[in-house]
C-alpha positions in Angstrom: -28.2 -103.0 -71.5 -28.9 -103.4 -75.2 -32.3 -103.2 -76.7 -33.9 -106.6 -77.2 -33.4 -106.3 -80.9 -29.6 -106.6 -80.4 -30.3 -110.4 -80.2 -31.5 -110.2 -83.8 -28.1 -109.0 -85.0 -26.2 -111.9 -86.6 -24.2 -113.8 -83.9 -20.9 -113.2 -85.6 -21.6 -109.5 -85.7 -22.6 -109.4 -82.1 -19.5 -111.3 -81.0 -17.2 -109.2 -83.2 -18.6 -105.9 -81.8 -18.3 -107.1 -78.2 -14.7 -108.4 -78.8 -13.7 -105.1 -80.3 -15.4 -103.1 -77.6 -13.7 -105.2 -74.9 -10.3 -104.4 -76.5 -11.0 -100.7 -76.6 -12.4 -100.5 -73.1 -9.5 -102.5 -71.8 -7.0 -100.0 -73.3 -8.7 -96.8 -72.5 -11.6 -97.3 -70.1 -15.1 -96.2 -70.7 -14.3 -92.5 -70.9 -11.2 -92.8 -73.1 -12.6 -95.4 -75.5 -13.8 -93.9 -78.8 -17.2 -95.1 -79.9 -16.3 -93.9 -83.4 -13.2 -96.1 -83.4 -15.1 -99.1 -82.0 -17.8 -98.8 -84.7 -15.3 -98.2 -87.5 -13.4 -101.4 -86.6 -16.6 -103.4 -86.1 -18.0 -102.1 -89.5 -21.1 -100.8 -87.8 -22.7 -97.4 -88.6 -23.7 -95.0 -85.8 -27.3 -95.3 -86.9 -27.1 -99.1 -86.6 -25.4 -98.8 -83.2 -28.1 -96.6 -81.8 -30.7 -99.0 -83.1 -29.2 -101.5 -80.6 -27.8 -99.4 -77.8 -28.7 -96.1 -76.0 -25.1 -95.1 -75.4 -21.6 -96.3 -74.7 -22.5 -97.3 -71.1 -24.9 -99.8 -72.6 -22.2 -101.3 -74.7 -19.9 -101.6 -71.7 -22.7 -103.2 -69.6 -23.3 -105.7 -72.5 -19.6 -106.5 -72.7 -19.4 -107.2 -69.0 -22.7 -109.1 -68.8 -21.8 -111.3 -71.8 -18.4 -112.1 -70.2 -20.0 -112.9 -66.9 -22.6 -115.1 -68.5 -19.9 -116.9 -70.6 -17.7 -117.5 -67.5 -20.5 -118.7 -65.3 -21.7 -121.0 -68.1 -18.2 -122.6 -68.3 -17.6 -122.7 -64.6 -20.9 -123.4 -62.8 -20.9 -123.2 -59.0 -20.7 -126.7 -57.5 -23.6 -127.8 -55.2 -21.3 -127.8 -52.1 -24.2 -128.6 -49.7 -24.8 -131.9 -51.5 -21.2 -133.1 -51.3 -20.0 -135.9 -49.0 -17.4 -134.7 -46.5 -14.6 -136.4 -48.3 -15.6 -134.7 -51.6 -15.8 -131.2 -50.2 -12.1 -130.0 -50.2 -11.1 -131.7 -53.5 -14.2 -130.1 -55.1 -13.2 -126.7 -53.6 -9.6 -127.1 -54.9 -10.8 -128.0 -58.4 -13.3 -125.1 -58.4 -10.7 -122.6 -57.3 -8.1 -123.9 -59.8 -10.7 -123.7 -62.7 -11.6 -120.1 -61.7 -8.0 -119.1 -61.4 -7.2 -120.6 -64.9 -10.3 -118.9 -66.4 -9.3 -115.5 -64.8 -5.7 -115.8 -66.2 -6.8 -116.0 -69.8 -9.1 -113.0 -70.6 -6.5 -110.3 -69.8 -8.5 -107.6 -71.8 -11.6 -108.4 -69.8 -9.6 -108.0 -66.5 -8.4 -104.6 -67.8 -12.0 -103.5 -68.4 -13.0 -104.6 -64.9 -10.0 -102.7 -63.4 -11.1 -99.5 -65.1 -14.7 -100.0 -64.1 -15.3 -97.2 -61.5 -17.1 -97.5 -58.2 -19.8 -95.1 -59.5 -20.3 -97.3 -62.5 -20.6 -100.5 -60.3 -23.3 -98.8 -58.2 -25.2 -97.5 -61.2 -28.6 -99.0 -61.8 -27.6 -99.5 -65.4 -25.1 -102.1 -64.4 -27.4 -104.0 -62.0 -27.9 -106.9 -64.3 -24.2 -107.9 -64.0 -24.4 -108.8 -60.3 -27.9 -110.3 -61.1 -26.2 -112.8 -63.4 -24.0 -113.9 -60.5 -27.1 -114.3 -58.3 -28.8 -116.4 -61.0 -25.8 -118.7 -61.1 -25.9 -119.1 -57.3 -29.6 -119.9 -57.4 -29.2 -122.4 -60.3 -26.5 -124.1 -58.2 -28.9 -124.5 -55.3 -27.4 -121.6 -53.3 -29.4 -118.8 -51.9 -29.2 -115.4 -53.6 -27.5 -112.7 -51.5 -29.2 -109.5 -52.5 -27.6 -107.3 -55.0 -24.4 -109.1 -55.9 -23.5 -109.7 -52.2 -24.2 -106.0 -51.2 -26.6 -105.1 -48.6 -29.5 -103.2 -50.2 -29.5 -100.6 -47.5 -25.8 -99.9 -47.2 -25.2 -98.6 -50.7 -21.5 -99.5 -50.5 -19.3 -102.2 -51.9 -18.9 -105.4 -50.1 -15.5 -107.1 -49.8 -16.3 -109.9 -52.2 
């Protein structure tokens, strides 16, 4: 994850860097994306980059966490437990339709997620991403389910 001072970078510069990084990661994955090309396109020097991030993994984690936060902010989880029975299925249908529409639009982000390896998903460095999903569940009045739906003792992926 970025160093806290990344938030001191001008919002337009942060957004631009993350947008450009998303494009490069979508095309080539983490290993194939060139940090030099990303920085050149973003107009950021290597020294400035390393002021904000430890390495390319940090940038990828920031891209993903930012996208998850944005998506969860736009599509909050309904409080299903508080719905009247006649409201439940219409609410589920709206919720699923909104998520489907949201997932159809950010194609580059989908490409980044596809190239995100199992090892990267299990890395402690990327733990804040499932944590963002947990925060969304808790803020919607739903219980958190461990590490992004994974059992902490299994170490494997769940079938979310």
